[in-house]
N, C-alpha and C positions, 0 to 999 in steps of 0.2 A: 740871470738869476743864479745865486750861489746855492749849490746842493746843501740841504739841511743836515745830512749825515754823510759820513764817509762810506765809500763803497767797500765791499768785501776785499780784504787785502790779497795781493798777489802771492801765490806760493813762491818759495825760494827757487831761483832759476838754476843754480849750480847743480842740484841733483838731477835736473831734467836733461842735462847735457850728457848723461851716461849713454853708452852705445845702445842699450836696450830701447832707448827712446828715439833713435835716429830715424826709424821708419816714419814715426809720427811727424817729425820735423820735415822729412822729405815730402810727405803728403801736403803739409802746410805750404811748403815752398812751391809745389806744383799748383796748389790752389791760387797762390799769388800770381803765378805766371798766367793761369787761366783768366784771372781778372783783368789782365792786360788786353785780352781779345776784345774786338768790337762787341758791344753789348748784344746786338742782334745775333751775331754768330755764336756768342757764348750761350745765349738762351736757346738757340736752335740745337746746339750740342746737348744741352741739359734735357730738352724735351725728347731728344732721340733715345733717352733711357726708357721712355714709356713702354715699349714692347717687352721690356724685362720685368715689369711689375706683375703682370698676371701669372707667368709661370713660376716666379720666385717668391711671390707673396699671395699664394692662393687663399690662405685663411683670411688674410686682411681684405682681399677683394670680396670674399664672401660676406664679411662684416659690412663693407660698403653697400652691397646689394641689399642686405637685411635692413640697414638703416634707411636707405632710400625708399624701400618698399613700405616701411612703417610710417615714415614722415611725409611721404608723397603718395599716399594710397589713391588720391584723386587723379593721378597721372597714369597714362597707359604704360604697359610694359615697354613699348618702344621708346616713349619719352624718358622713362627711367634708365633705359639702356644708353640713351644719348647722354644723360646726366652722368652716368658711370664713366663713359668714355671721356667726357670733359673733366671729370674729377681726376682721372688717371693722368691726363695732360697737366692738370694743376699740380699734382704731386710730383711729377717728373720735373716741373719747373723750379721746385724748391731748392735743390742743391745749387744750381747756377745762380739764383737770386741771392742766396745766402753768401756765396763767395764774393759777389760784387758788393754787397752791403759791408762785408767785413773789410775789404781791402781798398775800396775806392773812396774818394773824397766826398765830403758833404755836398760840394758843388755838383758832383756827378749825380748823386742821388736826387738832388733838387731838379736836375735837368730831366730826369725820366719820370717825375711824378709831381703831384700837387696835393694840397690840403684844402678841404672844404669845411668850414665851420670852426676855424681856429679861434674865432672871436669868443667862443664859449669858454675856452681855456684862458684866454687873456682876461676876460671879465673876472673869473674866479681868482686868478693870480693878483689882479689889482686889489681885490677885496681881502687878500692875504689868506685865502682858504687853501687847505689841502685838497687834492683832487684824486679821486679813485677813477682811473681811466678804465672803464668796464669794457672788456672786449671778448672775442671768441678766438678759437684756434683757426684762423684763416690760413690757407696755404701760402699767402704772401705776407705773413706776419713780419718777416725780417725787413721787407721793403717798407712796411708801415712804420716800423720802429725807426728805420733810417730817415724817413721823411720827417717824423716828429722831432727826433733829436737834432735835426738840422736847424730847428727853430727854438727848442727849449729842452733843458735837461729833464730826464725822467728817472724814476726808479723802477726796478723790476725784481720780482721774487723768482728765484731760480733754484733748480736742483743741481748740485755740484756734479760735474762730469766725471765718469769713472776713469777716463784716460787723463793722467795728470798734465800732460802737455796740452791737450785740448782745454782742460780747465784753466791752465795758465793763460793761453792765448785768448780764450773767450772772455775772461775777465779783463785782460789787457786791452783788447780791441774795444769792448763795450764801454769801459770806463773812459777811454780816449774819445769815444763818440758821445760822451755825456749820458751814459746809462749807468746808474748807480745800483750795483748788484747787491741784493739782500737774500741771504740763504733762506730756503723754504721754512725752516723751523724758527727763524728769528722774527717771530710775530711782533714782539715788542719794538724791535728796530723799525719794522714797517709802520707801526702805529705812530711812533715818534716822527718818522719821516713825514707822515701826513700832517701831524699836529704842527710841524714846523714849516708847513707850506709847500711840501713836495707834491709832485704829480706821479702817482704810482700806477703803472700799467698792470692790470689784473685780469686774467682770463678765468671766467667763472663757469665754464661749460664742460668740465671734466667730471667723470664719476670716480671719486677718490674714496675707495673703501677704507674705513677706519677714520675718516674725517666726519665731523659733525654735519649732518645733513637732514633735510626733510623731503618728503615726496610732494612735488608740485608739478603741474602740467608743463610739458615741453613738447611742442608739435602734437599736442593732444594726448601725450603718453605720460602717465605718472612716473616722474623721474627723480632719482636721488639728486638733490641740489644742495651744494655746500652753503652753510650759513656764514662762512668766513667773510664774504663781502659786507654783510650787515654788521658784523663785529668790528671789522676794520674801519668802516665808515663812521660808526658811533664813537669808537675809541679815538680815532684820528680826527674827529670833528670835520669830516671831509664832505665835499659835494661829489656826487656821482655823475660822471660825464661818459656816455657810451661812445665808442668809436670803432670803425670797421675799415680795414684796408681792402681795397678791391683792385684786381688785375684787369686792365683794360686792353682792348685790341692794340696792336702795334707796339708791344713791349712798353706800354705806359701804365701808370698806377695812380690811384687816388686814395687818399685817406679821408674817409667820411667821419666828421665829428658831429654828433647829434646834440641837441639841447640837453641840459642837465635833467636828471630824473627828479620827480617830486621827492620831498623829504620822506624818509621811511617813517612809518607809523608806529613802529615798535611791535607790531604783530608780525612775527617772523614768517608765518605762512602767507600772509597777504603781501608782505614786502618781497619775498622770493618769487611770488607770482609776477610782480612788476619786473623783477630782474629777468626772469625767463622770457617774459613777453618781449622785452627789448632785445634780448639775445636772439630770439627767433626772428624778430623784425630785421635785425642786421644780417642774419644768415640768408634770409630770403632776398636780400639785395643781390647776392651772387651765390646761390646755393651750390653750384658746381665747384666752388672754391673752398668749401668748408672741409674740416678735418673729419670726414665721415669714416675714416679708417679706424677711429677710436670706438671702443665698445661703450658707448654713452649710456646704454640702458642695461648694463650688466647687473646692477643691484636692483632687485625687484621688491615691491611691497610684500609683506608677509602673506604667504599662501599662494602667491602667483608663481607660475612655472618659469624656468629660465627663458630669457629673451633670445639668446643666441644658441644655435645648434651645437656649438662647441662647449657650452657651459655644462 
């Protein structure tokens, strides 16, 4: 499949060769060397970072605890403590996984994972439809992206990196792996990408203050939920297909692709309830692997007190 639109252009390379950027290039070189390690060893080294998370990210660990307590009030404190420990392991796995996805071949990524439900994407593509790939911030998102782009090109909306060397390499690596990068504010480009038959990965589970949103239930909590997926789907004439990457035992991975959602009704409140219901369904597939470190409930309905103690 030919990408319907061009990816964001690479920044010019020459200014990035200035000595002030040499440390960034050195770190990238070391990451390439890291990716040459056997995968099991590389992942063991990445997970060895876990003991550093609690002392160096105390506020974020407190956010994880608050999120788990609110979303899994039915579980005992001991069960939630175990979920917290597993979530820290998942977070520590992310740097290693990202490095391998960046630098290793598609054949390597295929070897460590599988896709279930890809026929839903194939059906939409045969019908010439754009696809909004509705997902969440799983801690193994990078592996999920690698598995999917080994089979079909996708688009992704991204926020430009502050480090210009990392911005250059992120765009270069992702476009070479058939990820067509669309800057966050280029909404019209994303809509055109969908209208022309592209498959756009979209994570709809963040609390983005300043974005148009409505309060709808998420894990039983009234949660500010972006209306952007509804607008993209309508303007892009797209079908919505949920998907969830999951980390399995033994350094294996699976990308779960679910059946398409029912067509949106046009009632934003009702349609966002459908979106949040499927997001919650996917998170419950592997709750310890979700991005609980995010302040998902920071925006509260009028009159409600702050959700987080740091607010």
